[in-house]
N, CA, C and O of each residue as an XYZ file, in Angstrom:
380
protein
N     110.382     14.351    -37.798
C     111.668     14.490    -37.242
C     111.629     15.386    -36.040
O     112.398     15.182    -35.100
N     110.792     16.334    -36.032
C     110.711     17.345    -34.966
C     110.180     16.639    -33.631
O     110.629     16.935    -32.523
N     109.283     15.772    -33.817
C     108.753     14.926    -32.663
C     109.982     14.161    -32.025
O     110.274     14.216    -30.830
N     110.658     13.440    -32.988
C     111.786     12.732    -32.563
C     112.810     13.535    -31.745
O     113.258     13.124    -30.674
N     113.169     14.752    -32.333
C     114.069     15.657    -31.674
C     113.636     16.048    -30.231
O     114.427     16.055    -29.289
N     112.315     16.374    -30.131
C     111.820     16.741    -28.802
C     112.002     15.604    -27.759
O     112.448     15.798    -26.628
N     111.604     14.362    -28.263
C     111.729     13.219    -27.362
C     113.108     12.952    -27.017
O     113.405     12.648    -25.861
N     114.037     13.050    -28.004
C     115.469     12.825    -27.842
C     116.016     13.820    -26.902
O     116.894     13.478    -26.110
N     115.542     15.085    -26.932
C     116.171     16.060    -26.100
C     115.704     15.885    -24.625
O     116.432     16.263    -23.707
N     114.540     15.334    -24.406
C     114.081     14.999    -23.084
C     115.119     14.153    -22.363
O     115.490     14.462    -21.231
N     115.560     13.163    -22.962
C     116.520     12.217    -22.292
C     117.971     12.478    -22.574
O     118.793     11.877    -21.882
N     118.390     13.312    -23.517
C     119.759     13.580    -23.904
C     120.199     14.999    -23.718
O     121.399     15.228    -23.871
N     119.400     15.977    -23.411
C     119.727     17.343    -23.330
C     119.401     18.082    -24.624
O     119.050     17.523    -25.663
N     119.553     19.390    -24.458
C     119.210     20.209    -25.684
C     120.280     20.080    -26.769
O     121.433     19.794    -26.446
N     119.954     20.270    -27.983
C     120.884     20.350    -29.078
C     121.605     21.607    -29.077
O     121.001     22.663    -28.887
N     122.979     21.564    -29.297
C     123.807     22.759    -29.362
C     123.468     23.492    -30.653
O     123.893     23.095    -31.737
N     122.687     24.580    -30.520
C     122.292     25.320    -31.829
C     123.252     26.295    -32.183
O     122.981     27.049    -33.118
N     124.485     26.417    -31.503
C     125.494     27.328    -31.906
C     126.406     26.747    -32.970
O     127.203     27.461    -33.578
N     126.284     25.467    -33.187
C     127.206     24.755    -34.138
C     126.584     24.952    -35.520
O     125.390     25.237    -35.611
N     127.332     24.814    -36.560
C     126.953     24.802    -37.898
C     127.068     23.386    -38.469
O     128.127     22.935    -38.904
N     125.920     22.720    -38.441
C     125.906     21.346    -38.789
C     125.802     21.033    -40.387
O     125.324     21.855    -41.169
N     126.213     19.978    -40.721
C     126.111     19.549    -42.185
C     124.668     19.703    -42.716
O     124.434     20.150    -43.839
N     123.756     19.325    -41.881
C     122.273     19.455    -42.287
C     121.929     20.910    -42.516
O     120.847     21.159    -43.049
N     122.735     21.893    -42.170
C     122.338     23.320    -42.518
C     123.199     23.776    -43.715
O     123.038     24.933    -44.104
N     123.976     23.094    -44.254
C     124.701     23.434    -45.483
C     123.776     23.542    -46.660
O     122.722     22.906    -46.669
N     124.142     24.349    -47.685
C     123.371     24.229    -48.911
C     123.279     22.819    -49.369
O     124.228     22.052    -49.211
N     122.148     22.445    -49.941
C     121.923     21.023    -50.268
C     122.918     20.556    -51.263
O     123.302     19.394    -51.131
N     123.401     21.262    -52.237
C     124.403     20.658    -53.223
C     125.646     20.490    -52.506
O     126.332     19.531    -52.860
N     126.100     21.251    -51.533
C     127.356     21.043    -50.794
C     127.171     19.806    -49.867
O     128.077     18.975    -49.807
N     126.088     19.660    -49.181
C     125.801     18.603    -48.205
C     125.748     17.344    -48.980
O     126.383     16.373    -48.570
N     124.998     17.269    -50.141
C     124.924     16.067    -50.950
C     126.321     15.692    -51.556
O     126.598     14.504    -51.717
N     127.106     16.572    -51.856
C     128.460     16.266    -52.414
C     129.261     15.638    -51.267
O     129.951     14.645    -51.497
N     129.198     16.179    -50.033
C     129.914     15.486    -48.986
C     129.414     14.170    -48.703
O     130.198     13.241    -48.509
N     128.165     14.019    -48.665
C     127.463     12.664    -48.525
C     128.097     11.650    -49.561
O     128.525     10.558    -49.190
N     128.131     12.038    -50.782
C     128.684     11.256    -51.818
C     130.158     10.897    -51.640
O     130.577      9.759    -51.851
N     130.898     11.874    -51.258
C     132.357     11.742    -51.117
C     132.744     11.090    -49.832
O     133.628     10.232    -49.820
N     132.117     11.463    -48.744
C     132.485     10.908    -47.419
C     131.247     10.820    -46.612
O     130.929     11.786    -45.918
N     130.489      9.704    -46.639
C     129.273      9.607    -45.823
C     129.565      9.714    -44.311
O     128.745     10.222    -43.546
N     130.637      9.270    -43.939
C     131.023      9.220    -42.489
C     131.179     10.746    -42.024
O     130.612     11.116    -40.996
N     131.940     11.613    -42.777
C     132.105     12.981    -42.481
C     130.782     13.686    -42.463
O     130.534     14.517    -41.589
N     129.924     13.373    -43.410
C     128.575     13.972    -43.363
C     127.702     13.643    -42.136
O     126.990     14.473    -41.572
N     127.825     12.366    -41.783
C     127.033     11.933    -40.627
C     127.657     12.505    -39.292
O     126.952     12.906    -38.366
N     128.983     12.509    -39.270
C     129.588     13.096    -38.031
C     129.329     14.578    -37.820
O     129.423     15.097    -36.708
N     128.994     15.256    -38.946
C     128.588     16.628    -38.826
C     127.197     17.001    -38.579
O     126.820     18.173    -38.580
N     126.421     15.976    -38.364
C     124.902     16.125    -38.053
C     124.746     16.336    -36.554
O     125.598     15.872    -35.796
N     123.781     16.960    -36.126
C     123.522     17.010    -34.706
C     123.238     15.638    -34.140
O     122.761     14.794    -34.899
N     123.485     15.336    -32.881
C     123.383     13.981    -32.315
C     121.929     13.390    -32.453
O     121.750     12.183    -32.620
N     120.934     14.274    -32.377
C     119.622     13.620    -32.512
C     119.412     13.174    -34.045
O     118.803     12.142    -34.332
N     119.922     13.968    -34.927
C     119.831     13.573    -36.342
C     120.581     12.350    -36.683
O     120.206     11.579    -37.566
N     121.755     12.163    -35.901
C     122.473     10.911    -36.116
C     121.657      9.741    -35.650
O     121.545      8.727    -36.340
N     121.062      9.890    -34.426
C     120.237      8.733    -33.857
C     119.072      8.490    -34.863
O     118.796      7.350    -35.237
N     118.427      9.540    -35.271
C     117.283      9.396    -36.214
C     117.623      8.646    -37.483
O     116.900      7.779    -37.973
N     118.783      9.051    -37.975
C     119.242      8.449    -39.294
C     119.682      6.991    -38.968
O     119.340      6.120    -39.768
N     120.366      6.662    -37.932
C     120.730      5.392    -37.581
C     119.467      4.475    -37.395
O     119.452      3.328    -37.842
N     118.438      5.011    -36.738
C     117.305      4.164    -36.645
C     116.510      3.881    -37.958
O     115.947      2.811    -38.191
N     116.529      4.994    -38.812
C     115.897      4.799    -40.157
C     116.628      3.783    -40.957
O     116.034      2.918    -41.601
N     118.013      3.901    -40.908
C     118.858      2.914    -41.835
C     118.764      1.589    -41.293
O     118.738      0.619    -42.050
N     118.706      1.455    -39.931
C     118.630      0.128    -39.354
C     117.263     -0.566    -39.770
O     117.262     -1.729    -40.172
N     116.147      0.152    -39.664
C     114.839     -0.238    -40.075
C     114.866     -0.713    -41.404
O     114.410     -1.819    -41.699
N     115.429      0.142    -42.314
C     115.380     -0.129    -43.840
C     116.247     -1.427    -43.983
O     115.790     -2.368    -44.631
N     117.428     -1.503    -43.426
C     118.276     -2.670    -43.520
C     117.535     -3.969    -43.112
O     117.556     -4.927    -43.885
N     116.889     -4.038    -41.944
C     116.300     -5.159    -41.345
C     115.037     -5.493    -42.289
O     114.685     -6.669    -42.382
N     114.403     -4.566    -42.936
C     113.274     -4.861    -43.784
C     113.638     -5.334    -45.180
O     112.802     -5.789    -45.961
N     114.915     -5.203    -45.447
C     115.489     -5.640    -46.796
C     115.344     -4.541    -47.840
O     115.523     -4.797    -49.031
N     115.022     -3.322    -47.414
C     114.860     -2.181    -48.326
C     116.151     -1.823    -49.024
O     117.250     -2.060    -48.522
N     115.975     -1.219    -50.247
C     117.074     -0.716    -50.961
C     117.542      0.572    -50.294
O     116.742      1.285    -49.688
N     118.791      0.862    -50.400
C     119.240      2.277    -49.968
C     120.454      2.584    -50.792
O     121.136      1.729    -51.359
N     120.681      3.966    -50.810
C     121.798      4.442    -51.577
C     123.104      3.922    -51.166
O     123.251      3.520    -50.011
N     124.066      3.894    -52.012
C     125.474      3.327    -51.761
C     126.151      4.193    -50.541
O     126.890      3.666    -49.708
N     125.829      5.501    -50.538
C     126.396      6.240    -49.450
C     125.957      5.851    -48.069
O     126.730      5.882    -47.112
N     124.632      5.466    -47.981
C     124.122      4.993    -46.708
C     124.660      3.615    -46.366
O     124.929      3.336    -45.198
N     124.821      2.760    -47.340
C     125.474      1.462    -47.119
C     126.949      1.610    -46.655
O     127.415      0.829    -45.825
N     127.673      2.608    -47.192
C     129.017      2.873    -46.777
C     129.004      3.413    -45.367
O     129.907      3.104    -44.588
N     128.019      4.205    -45.012
C     127.869      4.772    -43.768
C     127.686      3.559    -42.664
O     128.296      3.569    -41.595
N     126.895      2.653    -42.998
C     126.499      1.541    -42.162
C     127.739      0.786    -41.755
O     127.850      0.275    -40.641
N     128.660      0.730    -42.680
C     129.923     -0.141    -42.389
C     131.126      0.832    -41.980
O     132.264      0.372    -41.890
N     130.881      2.068    -41.753
C     132.016      2.988    -41.312
C     132.415      2.690    -39.901
O     131.613      2.170    -39.125
N     133.643      3.008    -39.546
C     134.119      2.689    -38.152
C     133.447      3.614    -37.106
O     133.222      3.182    -35.976
N     133.122      4.877    -37.464
C     132.533      5.694    -36.360
C     131.040      5.244    -36.182
O     130.524      5.222    -35.064
N     130.385      4.898    -37.284
C     129.012      4.379    -37.083
C     129.039      3.152    -36.323
O     128.238      3.055    -35.393
N     129.857      2.167    -36.575
C     129.919      0.914    -35.937
C     130.371      1.209    -34.437
O     129.890      0.499    -33.554
N     131.175      2.113    -34.138
C     131.624      2.316    -32.824
C     130.394      2.876    -31.946
O     130.199      2.462    -30.803
N     129.626      3.792    -32.523
C     128.571      4.253    -31.790
C     127.388      3.417    -31.828
O     126.765      3.287    -30.774
N     126.966      2.813    -32.898
C     125.754      2.085    -32.968
C     125.941      0.490    -33.068
O     124.958     -0.249    -33.021
N     127.112      0.049    -33.193
C     127.314     -1.416    -33.289
C     127.062     -1.898    -34.708
O     126.810     -1.087    -35.599
N     127.123     -3.154    -34.924
C     126.957     -3.654    -36.252
C     125.521     -3.646    -36.724
O     125.313     -3.738    -37.933
N     124.490     -3.542    -35.859
C     123.174     -3.658    -36.311
C     122.490     -2.180    -36.037
O     121.267     -2.066    -35.960
N     123.265     -1.212    -35.915
C     122.711      0.189    -35.773
C     122.076      0.533    -34.530
O     121.338      1.516    -34.455
N     122.338     -0.281    -33.465
C     121.676      0.003    -32.108
C     122.674      0.737    -31.378
O     123.846      0.360    -31.358
N     122.213      1.921    -30.687
C     123.136      2.877    -30.096
C     123.812      2.152    -28.932
O     123.213      1.446    -28.120
N     125.154      2.407    -28.938
C     125.930      1.783    -27.780
C     126.522      2.793    -26.900
O     127.075      2.432    -25.862
N     126.447      4.139    -27.258
C     126.918      5.259    -26.434
C     125.742      5.989    -25.812
O     124.638      5.501    -25.570
N     126.164      7.291    -25.581
C     125.201      8.163    -24.939
C     124.379      8.892    -25.890
O     123.385      9.489    -25.477
N     124.699      8.906    -27.147
C     123.978      9.679    -28.220
C     124.571     11.059    -28.445
O     124.096     11.817    -29.290
N     125.566     11.366    -27.719
C     126.237     12.717    -28.025
C     127.591     12.517    -28.536
O     128.286     13.487    -28.838
C-alpha cells in the first residue's frame, strides 16, 4: 500500500497528515463503524486509501471473488457510486 500511496501522491498531492482518519482508529472501533456504516468508514479514509480500496474491491468484484457484506454495501453506496461510478472506476479527482 505504501508504494500505491507514493505513486498516488505524485499525481494527486500529499496526504493531509493533520487529519485523524478512520484507518487510525483502534481496530475494534474502526471495524464496528465498518459494520454499522461502511460508507462513513470509507469517507473517513485518506483519499489514497479510498482509491486503493476502490481498486481492490473492483478487481475482486470483476474476478467474481467473495467479499464481506460491508464491502458489498459500500460498492452500492451513493458516495462510492458518485466518486467511482457503478464499476468502481474513479470519476473525480481522488480528493
